[in-house]
LOMISE-247606 format. One record per residue (C-alpha): residue number from 1; z, x, y. Coordinates in Angstrom, 3 decimals. Layout:
residues N
(site NUM, (Z, X, Y)),
...
end
This chain:
residues 564
(site 1, (-6.606, -10.567, -7.699)),
(site 2, (-4.748, -13.073, -5.522)),
(site 3, (-2.549, -10.353, -4.064)),
(site 4, (-5.667, -8.384, -3.119)),
(site 5, (-7.141, -11.441, -1.394)),
(site 6, (-3.969, -12.130, 0.593)),
(site 7, (-3.751, -8.484, 1.609)),
(site 8, (-7.407, -8.386, 2.702)),
(site 9, (-6.959, -11.473, 4.892)),
(site 10, (-3.820, -9.984, 6.413)),
(site 11, (-5.609, -6.750, 7.257)),
(site 12, (-8.623, -8.516, 8.771)),
(site 13, (-6.333, -10.528, 11.029)),
(site 14, (-4.531, -7.387, 12.165)),
(site 15, (-7.741, -5.487, 12.873)),
(site 16, (-7.949, -7.343, 16.186)),
(site 17, (-4.883, -5.378, 17.279)),
(site 18, (-5.978, -1.894, 16.242)),
(site 19, (-5.923, 1.109, 18.512)),
(site 20, (-4.947, 4.746, 18.152)),
(site 21, (-1.527, 5.306, 19.704)),
(site 22, (-1.806, 8.477, 21.709)),
(site 23, (1.199, 10.486, 22.786)),
(site 24, (3.922, 8.605, 24.623)),
(site 25, (3.788, 11.169, 27.416)),
(site 26, (0.549, 12.252, 29.084)),
(site 27, (0.849, 15.788, 30.367)),
(site 28, (-0.211, 16.866, 33.835)),
(site 29, (1.008, 20.422, 33.189)),
(site 30, (-1.583, 23.184, 33.314)),
(site 31, (-2.652, 25.067, 30.162)),
(site 32, (-2.007, 22.182, 27.757)),
(site 33, (-4.421, 22.329, 24.818)),
(site 34, (-6.176, 19.005, 24.298)),
(site 35, (-8.083, 18.111, 21.163)),
(site 36, (-11.803, 18.736, 20.785)),
(site 37, (-11.919, 15.735, 18.477)),
(site 38, (-12.645, 12.282, 19.845)),
(site 39, (-9.867, 9.700, 19.664)),
(site 40, (-10.437, 7.429, 16.684)),
(site 41, (-10.340, 3.671, 16.972)),
(site 42, (-8.418, 1.633, 14.493)),
(site 43, (-4.982, 2.841, 13.501)),
(site 44, (-3.767, -0.289, 11.796)),
(site 45, (-0.709, -2.031, 13.091)),
(site 46, (0.343, -2.573, 9.509)),
(site 47, (2.595, -0.865, 7.006)),
(site 48, (1.749, 2.271, 5.065)),
(site 49, (1.362, 0.304, 1.832)),
(site 50, (-1.088, -2.141, 3.429)),
(site 51, (-2.934, 0.790, 5.003)),
(site 52, (-3.248, 2.411, 1.550)),
(site 53, (-4.708, -0.722, -0.044)),
(site 54, (-6.955, -1.890, 2.794)),
(site 55, (-10.148, -0.973, 0.907)),
(site 56, (-8.954, -2.009, -2.547)),
(site 57, (-11.630, -4.671, -2.904)),
(site 58, (-14.314, -1.970, -2.539)),
(site 59, (-13.267, 0.134, -5.536)),
(site 60, (-10.745, -1.749, -7.719)),
(site 61, (-12.131, -0.375, -11.000)),
(site 62, (-12.383, 3.260, -9.880)),
(site 63, (-9.833, 5.667, -11.353)),
(site 64, (-7.057, 6.477, -8.899)),
(site 65, (-5.029, 8.946, -10.950)),
(site 66, (-5.559, 10.696, -14.261)),
(site 67, (-3.377, 13.370, -15.865)),
(site 68, (-5.230, 16.666, -16.323)),
(site 69, (-3.298, 17.425, -19.512)),
(site 70, (-3.245, 14.058, -21.318)),
(site 71, (-6.054, 11.994, -19.785)),
(site 72, (-3.607, 9.144, -19.148)),
(site 73, (-4.299, 7.345, -15.873)),
(site 74, (-4.744, 4.172, -13.836)),
(site 75, (-7.418, 2.447, -11.777)),
(site 76, (-6.844, 1.381, -8.188)),
(site 77, (-6.426, -2.258, -9.242)),
(site 78, (-3.974, -1.378, -12.016)),
(site 79, (-1.893, 0.758, -9.679)),
(site 80, (-1.840, -1.986, -7.055)),
(site 81, (-0.792, -4.657, -9.534)),
(site 82, (1.936, -2.422, -10.975)),
(site 83, (3.229, -1.531, -7.505)),
(site 84, (3.630, -5.250, -6.699)),
(site 85, (5.541, -5.898, -9.939)),
(site 86, (7.651, -2.780, -9.372)),
(site 87, (8.489, -3.894, -5.824)),
(site 88, (9.517, -7.362, -6.960)),
(site 89, (11.666, -5.836, -9.707)),
(site 90, (13.455, -3.635, -7.194)),
(site 91, (14.241, -6.692, -5.073)),
(site 92, (15.171, -9.131, -7.869)),
(site 93, (16.597, -6.959, -10.644)),
(site 94, (18.326, -4.264, -8.558)),
(site 95, (18.982, -6.458, -5.496)),
(site 96, (17.611, -3.784, -3.158)),
(site 97, (17.170, -4.748, 0.481)),
(site 98, (15.157, -3.643, 3.480)),
(site 99, (15.834, -0.008, 4.464)),
(site 100, (17.598, 0.867, 1.205)),
(site 101, (16.691, 4.430, 0.248)),
(site 102, (15.140, 5.158, -3.124)),
(site 103, (14.814, 8.769, -4.269)),
(site 104, (11.564, 9.748, -5.992)),
(site 105, (12.278, 12.828, -8.107)),
(site 106, (9.025, 13.276, -9.997)),
(site 107, (6.375, 15.902, -10.667)),
(site 108, (2.752, 14.957, -10.018)),
(site 109, (2.190, 12.163, -12.530)),
(site 110, (-0.320, 9.274, -12.536)),
(site 111, (2.511, 6.821, -11.773)),
(site 112, (3.474, 8.482, -8.481)),
(site 113, (1.374, 6.283, -6.119)),
(site 114, (2.656, 3.156, -7.861)),
(site 115, (6.263, 4.300, -7.480)),
(site 116, (5.986, 5.310, -3.824)),
(site 117, (3.982, 2.294, -2.684)),
(site 118, (6.107, -0.080, -4.751)),
(site 119, (9.195, 1.168, -2.947)),
(site 120, (7.538, 0.538, 0.417)),
(site 121, (6.261, -2.858, -0.734)),
(site 122, (9.866, -3.798, -1.466)),
(site 123, (10.811, -3.005, 2.142)),
(site 124, (12.699, 0.108, 1.079)),
(site 125, (12.381, 3.746, 2.180)),
(site 126, (10.998, 6.392, -0.184)),
(site 127, (12.692, 9.799, -0.136)),
(site 128, (10.721, 12.394, -2.098)),
(site 129, (12.664, 15.218, -3.728)),
(site 130, (11.725, 18.268, -5.776)),
(site 131, (12.056, 17.475, -9.522)),
(site 132, (12.926, 21.111, -10.242)),
(site 133, (15.986, 21.068, -7.970)),
(site 134, (19.373, 21.866, -9.434)),
(site 135, (22.274, 19.416, -9.448)),
(site 136, (23.750, 21.300, -6.480)),
(site 137, (20.568, 20.831, -4.420)),
(site 138, (20.029, 17.198, -5.405)),
(site 139, (23.636, 16.323, -4.621)),
(site 140, (23.197, 17.339, -0.971)),
(site 141, (20.081, 15.226, -0.514)),
(site 142, (21.234, 12.152, -2.456)),
(site 143, (24.467, 12.045, -0.488)),
(site 144, (22.732, 12.412, 2.870)),
(site 145, (20.350, 9.483, 2.402)),
(site 146, (22.993, 7.185, 0.836)),
(site 147, (20.682, 6.690, -2.122)),
(site 148, (20.626, 3.229, -3.767)),
(site 149, (18.299, 3.977, -6.715)),
(site 150, (16.398, 6.875, -8.281)),
(site 151, (12.980, 7.058, -9.953)),
(site 152, (12.546, 10.161, -12.080)),
(site 153, (11.782, 11.498, -15.569)),
(site 154, (13.750, 12.968, -18.444)),
(site 155, (12.831, 16.401, -17.080)),
(site 156, (15.154, 16.014, -14.093)),
(site 157, (17.643, 13.583, -15.599)),
(site 158, (20.367, 16.116, -16.612)),
(site 159, (20.569, 17.484, -13.064)),
(site 160, (20.509, 13.984, -11.582)),
(site 161, (23.389, 12.819, -13.763)),
(site 162, (25.411, 15.922, -12.911)),
(site 163, (24.782, 15.363, -9.188)),
(site 164, (25.789, 11.690, -9.410)),
(site 165, (28.895, 12.615, -11.371)),
(site 166, (29.981, 15.074, -8.705)),
(site 167, (29.287, 12.477, -6.017)),
(site 168, (31.139, 9.818, -8.033)),
(site 169, (28.098, 7.556, -7.670)),
(site 170, (26.917, 4.933, -10.124)),
(site 171, (23.395, 3.924, -9.106)),
(site 172, (20.370, 2.815, -11.155)),
(site 173, (18.122, 5.536, -12.567)),
(site 174, (14.582, 4.502, -13.517)),
(site 175, (12.649, 6.872, -15.809)),
(site 176, (8.881, 6.863, -16.236)),
(site 177, (9.109, 8.089, -19.856)),
(site 178, (8.121, 5.662, -22.595)),
(site 179, (10.595, 6.483, -25.360)),
(site 180, (13.933, 8.065, -26.256)),
(site 181, (15.437, 7.190, -22.896)),
(site 182, (19.060, 8.187, -22.244)),
(site 183, (21.535, 5.353, -22.517)),
(site 184, (22.038, 3.419, -19.286)),
(site 185, (18.660, 4.265, -17.764)),
(site 186, (15.871, 1.806, -16.931)),
(site 187, (12.378, 2.067, -18.373)),
(site 188, (9.808, 2.166, -15.571)),
(site 189, (7.332, 0.047, -17.532)),
(site 190, (9.863, -2.800, -17.717)),
(site 191, (9.707, -2.995, -13.913)),
(site 192, (6.073, -2.095, -13.193)),
(site 193, (4.479, -4.003, -16.075)),
(site 194, (6.542, -7.187, -15.836)),
(site 195, (3.671, -9.593, -15.242)),
(site 196, (5.982, -12.583, -15.356)),
(site 197, (8.161, -11.571, -12.446)),
(site 198, (8.142, -13.834, -9.397)),
(site 199, (6.437, -11.779, -6.673)),
(site 200, (7.031, -14.495, -4.065)),
(site 201, (10.232, -12.640, -3.157)),
(site 202, (8.018, -10.078, -1.406)),
(site 203, (7.019, -12.684, 1.192)),
(site 204, (10.490, -12.223, 2.642)),
(site 205, (9.875, -8.524, 3.233)),
(site 206, (9.209, -8.078, 6.943)),
(site 207, (8.438, -4.540, 8.051)),
(site 208, (7.511, -3.330, 11.523)),
(site 209, (5.289, -0.303, 12.092)),
(site 210, (8.273, 1.262, 13.848)),
(site 211, (10.408, 0.957, 10.706)),
(site 212, (11.051, 4.058, 8.621)),
(site 213, (8.607, 4.504, 5.722)),
(site 214, (9.508, 7.836, 4.131)),
(site 215, (12.322, 10.384, 4.297)),
(site 216, (11.000, 13.723, 3.021)),
(site 217, (13.070, 16.851, 3.451)),
(site 218, (12.552, 19.852, 5.687)),
(site 219, (14.665, 22.867, 6.464)),
(site 220, (13.919, 22.494, 10.173)),
(site 221, (14.883, 25.490, 12.306)),
(site 222, (18.510, 25.948, 11.258)),
(site 223, (17.970, 26.437, 7.546)),
(site 224, (19.740, 23.435, 5.995)),
(site 225, (17.947, 20.493, 4.345)),
(site 226, (17.279, 17.638, 6.733)),
(site 227, (15.842, 14.206, 6.134)),
(site 228, (12.772, 13.793, 8.331)),
(site 229, (12.390, 10.272, 9.707)),
(site 230, (8.739, 9.204, 9.472)),
(site 231, (7.758, 5.674, 10.443)),
(site 232, (4.928, 3.536, 9.101)),
(site 233, (3.133, 4.026, 12.417)),
(site 234, (3.384, 7.826, 12.344)),
(site 235, (2.181, 8.094, 8.734)),
(site 236, (-0.793, 5.826, 9.472)),
(site 237, (-1.596, 7.750, 12.656)),
(site 238, (-1.771, 11.028, 10.732)),
(site 239, (-4.082, 9.616, 8.104)),
(site 240, (-6.376, 7.947, 10.611)),
(site 241, (-6.641, 11.215, 12.543)),
(site 242, (-7.943, 12.902, 9.385)),
(site 243, (-10.560, 10.164, 8.942)),
(site 244, (-12.467, 11.590, 11.932)),
(site 245, (-16.024, 12.113, 10.592)),
(site 246, (-15.976, 15.662, 11.949)),
(site 247, (-12.865, 16.413, 9.880)),
(site 248, (-12.950, 14.523, 6.602)),
(site 249, (-15.282, 16.025, 3.999)),
(site 250, (-14.343, 13.706, 1.129)),
(site 251, (-16.960, 10.969, 0.800)),
(site 252, (-15.892, 7.376, 0.287)),
(site 253, (-16.314, 5.930, -3.175)),
(site 254, (-19.440, 3.883, -3.833)),
(site 255, (-21.086, 2.202, -6.785)),
(site 256, (-22.603, 5.523, -7.861)),
(site 257, (-20.146, 8.133, -6.540)),
(site 258, (-16.451, 9.019, -6.558)),
(site 259, (-14.996, 12.197, -5.063)),
(site 260, (-12.689, 14.146, -7.379)),
(site 261, (-9.777, 16.424, -6.459)),
(site 262, (-7.200, 18.224, -8.605)),
(site 263, (-3.836, 16.966, -7.297)),
(site 264, (-1.915, 20.192, -7.766)),
(site 265, (-0.068, 20.174, -4.430)),
(site 266, (3.290, 18.548, -5.220)),
(site 267, (3.536, 14.957, -4.027)),
(site 268, (7.159, 15.503, -2.972)),
(site 269, (5.816, 17.930, -0.358)),
(site 270, (4.353, 16.335, 2.784)),
(site 271, (1.001, 18.104, 2.302)),
(site 272, (0.614, 16.637, -1.172)),
(site 273, (2.069, 13.215, -0.366)),
(site 274, (0.347, 12.434, 2.899)),
(site 275, (-2.780, 14.531, 3.261)),
(site 276, (-3.740, 14.488, -0.410)),
(site 277, (-2.400, 11.342, -2.091)),
(site 278, (-2.083, 8.789, 0.715)),
(site 279, (-5.071, 9.935, 2.744)),
(site 280, (-7.539, 10.165, -0.104)),
(site 281, (-6.576, 6.794, -1.501)),
(site 282, (-8.253, 5.596, 1.687)),
(site 283, (-11.484, 7.225, 0.464)),
(site 284, (-11.314, 5.848, -3.081)),
(site 285, (-10.991, 9.364, -4.527)),
(site 286, (-10.001, 10.267, -8.087)),
(site 287, (-6.843, 12.416, -8.168)),
(site 288, (-6.454, 14.585, -11.263)),
(site 289, (-2.701, 15.151, -11.428)),
(site 290, (-1.162, 18.449, -12.516)),
(site 291, (2.652, 18.488, -12.886)),
(site 292, (2.793, 22.200, -11.992)),
(site 293, (0.314, 24.901, -11.065)),
(site 294, (-0.814, 26.501, -14.304)),
(site 295, (-3.884, 28.675, -13.666)),
(site 296, (-5.653, 27.840, -16.932)),
(site 297, (-5.103, 24.087, -16.611)),
(site 298, (-6.078, 24.162, -12.927)),
(site 299, (-9.394, 25.895, -13.649)),
(site 300, (-10.016, 23.666, -16.655)),
(site 301, (-9.451, 20.543, -14.535)),
(site 302, (-11.910, 21.739, -11.871)),
(site 303, (-14.651, 22.230, -14.454)),
(site 304, (-13.894, 19.269, -16.764)),
(site 305, (-13.645, 16.680, -13.975)),
(site 306, (-16.329, 18.298, -11.769)),
(site 307, (-14.050, 18.489, -8.719)),
(site 308, (-15.831, 18.665, -5.361)),
(site 309, (-12.873, 19.432, -3.093)),
(site 310, (-9.695, 21.510, -3.272)),
(site 311, (-6.510, 21.161, -1.204)),
(site 312, (-4.476, 24.314, -1.786)),
(site 313, (-1.821, 26.705, -0.444)),
(site 314, (-2.231, 30.480, 0.198)),
(site 315, (-1.104, 31.784, -3.239)),
(site 316, (-3.760, 29.547, -4.812)),
(site 317, (-6.317, 30.887, -2.344)),
(site 318, (-5.434, 34.442, -3.355)),
(site 319, (-5.731, 33.452, -7.016)),
(site 320, (-9.149, 31.847, -6.533)),
(site 321, (-10.521, 34.750, -4.531)),
(site 322, (-9.079, 37.785, -6.251)),
(site 323, (-8.164, 36.931, -9.843)),
(site 324, (-10.842, 38.151, -12.294)),
(site 325, (-10.395, 35.017, -14.436)),
(site 326, (-11.901, 32.931, -11.619)),
(site 327, (-15.680, 33.119, -11.795)),
(site 328, (-18.459, 31.456, -9.793)),
(site 329, (-18.741, 28.926, -12.648)),
(site 330, (-15.288, 27.562, -11.795)),
(site 331, (-16.366, 26.901, -8.208)),
(site 332, (-19.822, 25.588, -9.038)),
(site 333, (-19.079, 21.957, -8.082)),
(site 334, (-16.690, 22.737, -5.187)),
(site 335, (-18.031, 21.912, -1.725)),
(site 336, (-14.957, 22.202, 0.477)),
(site 337, (-11.530, 23.867, 0.429)),
(site 338, (-8.654, 23.084, 2.785)),
(site 339, (-5.733, 25.516, 2.739)),
(site 340, (-2.391, 24.752, 4.385)),
(site 341, (1.417, 25.188, 4.279)),
(site 342, (1.156, 28.794, 5.561)),
(site 343, (-1.549, 30.947, 7.188)),
(site 344, (-4.005, 32.697, 4.894)),
(site 345, (-5.737, 35.931, 5.847)),
(site 346, (-9.412, 36.034, 6.752)),
(site 347, (-10.033, 38.506, 3.915)),
(site 348, (-8.509, 36.147, 1.341)),
(site 349, (-10.791, 33.352, 2.540)),
(site 350, (-13.821, 35.617, 2.405)),
(site 351, (-12.973, 36.671, -1.162)),
(site 352, (-13.457, 33.041, -2.250)),
(site 353, (-16.698, 32.756, -0.312)),
(site 354, (-18.025, 35.782, -2.175)),
(site 355, (-17.784, 33.726, -5.372)),
(site 356, (-19.421, 30.605, -3.908)),
(site 357, (-21.942, 30.992, -1.109)),
(site 358, (-22.133, 28.065, 1.305)),
(site 359, (-18.660, 26.809, 0.458)),
(site 360, (-16.727, 25.422, 3.429)),
(site 361, (-13.283, 27.031, 3.655)),
(site 362, (-10.932, 25.966, 6.421)),
(site 363, (-7.282, 26.185, 7.266)),
(site 364, (-4.922, 23.486, 8.408)),
(site 365, (-1.513, 23.666, 10.031)),
(site 366, (1.345, 21.221, 10.112)),
(site 367, (4.962, 20.581, 9.256)),
(site 368, (6.960, 17.842, 7.602)),
(site 369, (8.069, 16.871, 11.106)),
(site 370, (4.430, 16.175, 12.056)),
(site 371, (3.569, 14.228, 8.888)),
(site 372, (1.902, 17.382, 7.568)),
(site 373, (-0.682, 17.912, 10.298)),
(site 374, (-1.099, 19.538, 13.707)),
(site 375, (-4.548, 21.071, 13.380)),
(site 376, (-7.438, 21.641, 10.985)),
(site 377, (-10.880, 23.168, 11.088)),
(site 378, (-13.873, 20.830, 11.310)),
(site 379, (-15.828, 20.129, 8.148)),
(site 380, (-18.490, 22.755, 8.848)),
(site 381, (-16.110, 25.398, 10.189)),
(site 382, (-16.679, 29.130, 9.723)),
(site 383, (-13.715, 30.431, 11.738)),
(site 384, (-11.523, 31.552, 8.852)),
(site 385, (-8.883, 33.261, 10.977)),
(site 386, (-7.818, 30.132, 12.877)),
(site 387, (-5.958, 27.007, 11.720)),
(site 388, (-8.551, 24.833, 13.423)),
(site 389, (-8.253, 22.389, 16.328)),
(site 390, (-5.353, 20.045, 17.037)),
(site 391, (-5.942, 16.452, 15.992)),
(site 392, (-7.246, 13.695, 18.253)),
(site 393, (-4.692, 12.127, 20.588)),
(site 394, (-2.387, 15.139, 20.368)),
(site 395, (-1.462, 18.056, 22.621)),
(site 396, (-0.383, 21.639, 21.980)),
(site 397, (1.602, 23.789, 24.349)),
(site 398, (2.061, 27.541, 23.920)),
(site 399, (5.499, 27.943, 25.480)),
(site 400, (6.693, 31.199, 27.005)),
(site 401, (9.707, 32.333, 24.981)),
(site 402, (11.804, 32.824, 28.090)),
(site 403, (10.625, 30.342, 30.712)),
(site 404, (9.070, 27.695, 28.383)),
(site 405, (6.132, 27.631, 30.791)),
(site 406, (2.799, 26.668, 29.207)),
(site 407, (0.727, 29.804, 28.635)),
(site 408, (-3.040, 30.006, 28.848)),
(site 409, (-5.760, 31.042, 26.436)),
(site 410, (-5.118, 34.202, 24.419)),
(site 411, (-1.405, 34.426, 25.210)),
(site 412, (1.211, 34.177, 22.469)),
(site 413, (4.273, 31.951, 22.617)),
(site 414, (6.044, 29.242, 20.645)),
(site 415, (3.810, 26.392, 19.494)),
(site 416, (4.990, 23.015, 20.819)),
(site 417, (3.336, 19.809, 19.644)),
(site 418, (3.132, 16.241, 20.875)),
(site 419, (1.303, 13.379, 19.182)),
(site 420, (1.556, 9.966, 17.507)),
(site 421, (2.169, 11.475, 14.048)),
(site 422, (5.454, 13.104, 15.104)),
(site 423, (8.785, 12.282, 13.480)),
(site 424, (11.383, 10.282, 15.378)),
(site 425, (14.067, 12.804, 14.433)),
(site 426, (16.265, 14.114, 11.641)),
(site 427, (18.187, 11.507, 9.672)),
(site 428, (21.809, 11.234, 10.819)),
(site 429, (21.572, 14.601, 12.582)),
(site 430, (21.364, 14.110, 16.324)),
(site 431, (22.314, 17.695, 17.118)),
(site 432, (19.472, 19.149, 15.054)),
(site 433, (17.055, 16.611, 16.525)),
(site 434, (17.953, 17.641, 20.082)),
(site 435, (17.314, 21.272, 19.191)),
(site 436, (13.654, 20.616, 18.422)),
(site 437, (12.619, 17.494, 20.392)),
(site 438, (12.464, 17.614, 24.181)),
(site 439, (13.069, 14.648, 26.450)),
(site 440, (9.358, 14.491, 27.291)),
(site 441, (8.272, 14.297, 23.652)),
(site 442, (7.459, 17.875, 22.685)),
(site 443, (8.361, 19.161, 19.214)),
(site 444, (9.255, 22.859, 19.079)),
(site 445, (7.684, 24.108, 15.849)),
(site 446, (9.467, 27.456, 15.693)),
(site 447, (6.106, 29.126, 15.031)),
(site 448, (4.436, 31.713, 17.267)),
(site 449, (0.791, 31.259, 18.084)),
(site 450, (-2.025, 31.178, 20.604)),
(site 451, (-5.302, 29.396, 21.258)),
(site 452, (-8.682, 30.679, 22.349)),
(site 453, (-11.276, 29.488, 24.849)),
(site 454, (-12.934, 27.335, 22.183)),
(site 455, (-9.756, 25.396, 21.463)),
(site 456, (-9.005, 27.108, 18.158)),
(site 457, (-5.314, 27.462, 17.321)),
(site 458, (-3.888, 30.563, 15.633)),
(site 459, (-0.477, 30.941, 13.980)),
(site 460, (0.573, 34.565, 14.315)),
(site 461, (4.304, 34.745, 13.533)),
(site 462, (7.456, 32.693, 13.036)),
(site 463, (10.467, 32.257, 15.236)),
(site 464, (12.047, 30.429, 12.362)),
(site 465, (14.036, 32.397, 9.855)),
(site 466, (12.607, 30.426, 6.960)),
(site 467, (11.112, 32.390, 4.077)),
(site 468, (7.759, 31.104, 2.797)),
(site 469, (7.469, 31.366, -1.002)),
(site 470, (4.231, 29.903, -2.419)),
(site 471, (4.022, 27.668, 0.651)),
(site 472, (7.574, 26.326, 0.185)),
(site 473, (10.301, 26.871, 2.755)),
(site 474, (13.328, 28.847, 1.618)),
(site 475, (16.209, 28.699, 4.130)),
(site 476, (18.195, 31.965, 4.260)),
(site 477, (21.257, 30.044, 5.479)),
(site 478, (21.370, 28.022, 2.264)),
(site 479, (21.343, 31.144, 0.089)),
(site 480, (23.864, 32.879, 2.347)),
(site 481, (26.192, 29.910, 2.049)),
(site 482, (26.169, 30.271, -1.750)),
(site 483, (26.549, 34.052, -1.580)),
(site 484, (29.654, 33.775, 0.587)),
(site 485, (31.423, 31.733, -2.075)),
(site 486, (31.299, 34.690, -4.471)),
(site 487, (34.828, 36.193, -4.617)),
(site 488, (33.584, 39.774, -4.322)),
(site 489, (31.398, 39.214, -1.242)),
(site 490, (32.739, 39.730, 2.278)),
(site 491, (29.507, 39.236, 4.219)),
(site 492, (25.814, 38.848, 3.538)),
(site 493, (22.360, 38.136, 4.882)),
(site 494, (19.082, 37.091, 3.287)),
(site 495, (15.605, 38.141, 4.427)),
(site 496, (12.106, 37.444, 3.253)),
(site 497, (10.248, 40.532, 2.116)),
(site 498, (6.500, 40.724, 1.385)),
(site 499, (5.287, 39.915, -2.120)),
(site 500, (1.644, 40.159, -3.243)),
(site 501, (1.861, 37.055, -5.441)),
(site 502, (4.140, 34.586, -3.625)),
(site 503, (3.714, 35.764, -0.020)),
(site 504, (7.418, 36.454, 0.421)),
(site 505, (10.538, 36.614, -1.748)),
(site 506, (14.210, 36.402, -0.719)),
(site 507, (16.239, 39.607, -0.705)),
(site 508, (20.013, 39.652, -0.248)),
(site 509, (21.990, 42.249, 1.712)),
(site 510, (25.611, 42.213, 0.630)),
(site 511, (28.881, 43.671, 1.943)),
(site 512, (31.572, 43.599, -0.754)),
(site 513, (35.264, 42.855, -0.248)),
(site 514, (37.509, 45.890, 0.290)),
(site 515, (38.293, 47.534, -3.019)),
(site 516, (35.722, 45.461, -4.907)),
(site 517, (32.549, 46.602, -6.635)),
(site 518, (29.774, 44.350, -7.842)),
(site 519, (26.523, 44.732, -9.721)),
(site 520, (23.218, 43.283, -8.558)),
(site 521, (22.851, 41.402, -11.832)),
(site 522, (26.047, 39.396, -11.407)),
(site 523, (25.141, 38.476, -7.818)),
(site 524, (21.660, 37.368, -8.847)),
(site 525, (23.013, 35.295, -11.738)),
(site 526, (25.632, 33.660, -9.515)),
(site 527, (23.157, 32.519, -6.861)),
(site 528, (20.045, 31.891, -8.915)),
(site 529, (21.805, 29.576, -11.333)),
(site 530, (22.403, 27.197, -8.416)),
(site 531, (18.909, 26.988, -6.926)),
(site 532, (15.370, 26.061, -7.911)),
(site 533, (13.089, 28.883, -9.105)),
(site 534, (11.184, 29.484, -5.851)),
(site 535, (14.450, 29.968, -3.919)),
(site 536, (15.803, 32.610, -6.282)),
(site 537, (16.813, 35.957, -4.810)),
(site 538, (14.718, 38.758, -6.270)),
(site 539, (16.747, 41.773, -5.136)),
(site 540, (20.222, 42.691, -3.896)),
(site 541, (21.015, 45.650, -1.660)),
(site 542, (24.618, 46.611, -0.927)),
(site 543, (25.222, 47.679, 2.677)),
(site 544, (28.223, 48.712, 4.820)),
(site 545, (27.768, 45.996, 7.452)),
(site 546, (25.494, 43.141, 8.529)),
(site 547, (24.216, 43.656, 12.108)),
(site 548, (25.166, 40.748, 14.409)),
(site 549, (25.124, 39.945, 18.092)),
(site 550, (28.157, 39.142, 20.244)),
(site 551, (27.999, 35.486, 19.189)),
(site 552, (28.046, 36.422, 15.510)),
(site 553, (24.380, 35.635, 14.816)),
(site 554, (22.746, 37.842, 12.206)),
(site 555, (20.259, 40.246, 13.782)),
(site 556, (17.623, 39.913, 11.090)),
(site 557, (15.074, 42.053, 12.895)),
(site 558, (17.587, 44.912, 13.055)),
(site 559, (18.409, 44.442, 9.380)),
(site 560, (14.741, 44.468, 8.462)),
(site 561, (14.016, 47.519, 10.632)),
(site 562, (16.837, 49.510, 9.034)),
(site 563, (16.443, 48.608, 5.369)),
(site 564, (12.913, 47.286, 4.877)),
end
């Protein structure tokens, strides 16, 4: 436990320098929504990995992660020890250096915290990617971040190898699987369980809180994948904001208690990575990992592990409230539900409450660009229509769509946000950064909303053209780019249309080349073979023309009004 001791001493020393960094710019403008929450003391001026392990000595033998399907898992102490060995292996065996980017292309598995925190411990930057992505999608992201190593599983390996082949890259690929590994890959256990490795090399790792910690991906407002630059300071700020006693409902671990949550939100998504995994490690919680959302396994995990809290997205909320397979027995141990990634209707929330009286159900709101959080309801909230109150130390502005003037209570406009958990920008994309970040520190979310006299925030619409499928963002521009490469297509547009199960699904509107005819099936096969399942187009409609303005921008509202 020598590493634990050294870390504890380091944290105690740094606690003399703790304070919550509020926004860089204090607003004097009228109608700016301040937080109802009190500013919290003690955002550590340390790295994300040290922040995650600061209470390790309080619950070393508690289970951190356990697989819902297999029962395989790790304690907090085991995960910490493995992350140190993994970090040293990255430095010594792969010769990785500070700021090298390592892609994490994994489903929710018990090893995920070890992988992510080991990368940070090595002074590198973790870039989380969807393990279900195609070679085409992975190629774009791996090239952008100038990836130096990949941690994945055999599930994603074929697509990874195809992407690397097309990029003409030869970089190390580490797989978490235990046997039958493809030739040329590295076994994760050989790095993470190498107890003989010299960890003194990690003393040379010097990271500032202003250094980049993670590079998740977001579609931003223009529809193409962007690496979101999130520093150690911004990640820590987000997690400390959630620790407000009026917000957090997950009790800290003790000698006689440990909170349990099914970790079904994907860790590659900012909601799952930051607000579920990273944040609840700070409470000593047990995370029951599910690689994908399978209704039967999800319900079984809730009952078997006696889960007290659920972090979910709207399609899961609909499932819990309205599916006949979900009975009050499944919710018997649940005390609190937090739903995010997209707004959920008041009726869907109330359907869950019908099955479990006294349950606290609240919504949260955030984006990758804000480390996953802008607002959340307090831990006794009953306002199921709102997305709660903005976090401590942050500000919200409802900007008039024409003048950008801050609007008052009850008036709708674009939601702008400013706070210490905000990104510094998009990686290697200054133009896109300038589109969404103002000189005085506001981030333009692209969402339409309002607030009321009690400081509750409501998300009512989207300026963005992104399609929300099961809480994931589907950029129409990405699908349109693929459609336009089809030899029979002259022009096209993609819209999101309502779907009772997924919220929305993409629909393509296609203009064929002169003299050409095409069938819907061939268009669907052409596009859907190149994208992950949730991005797949569900319908094709052939039209004479795509409505556009004088600048050539697709008039999606006109298209929707005419054909939907």
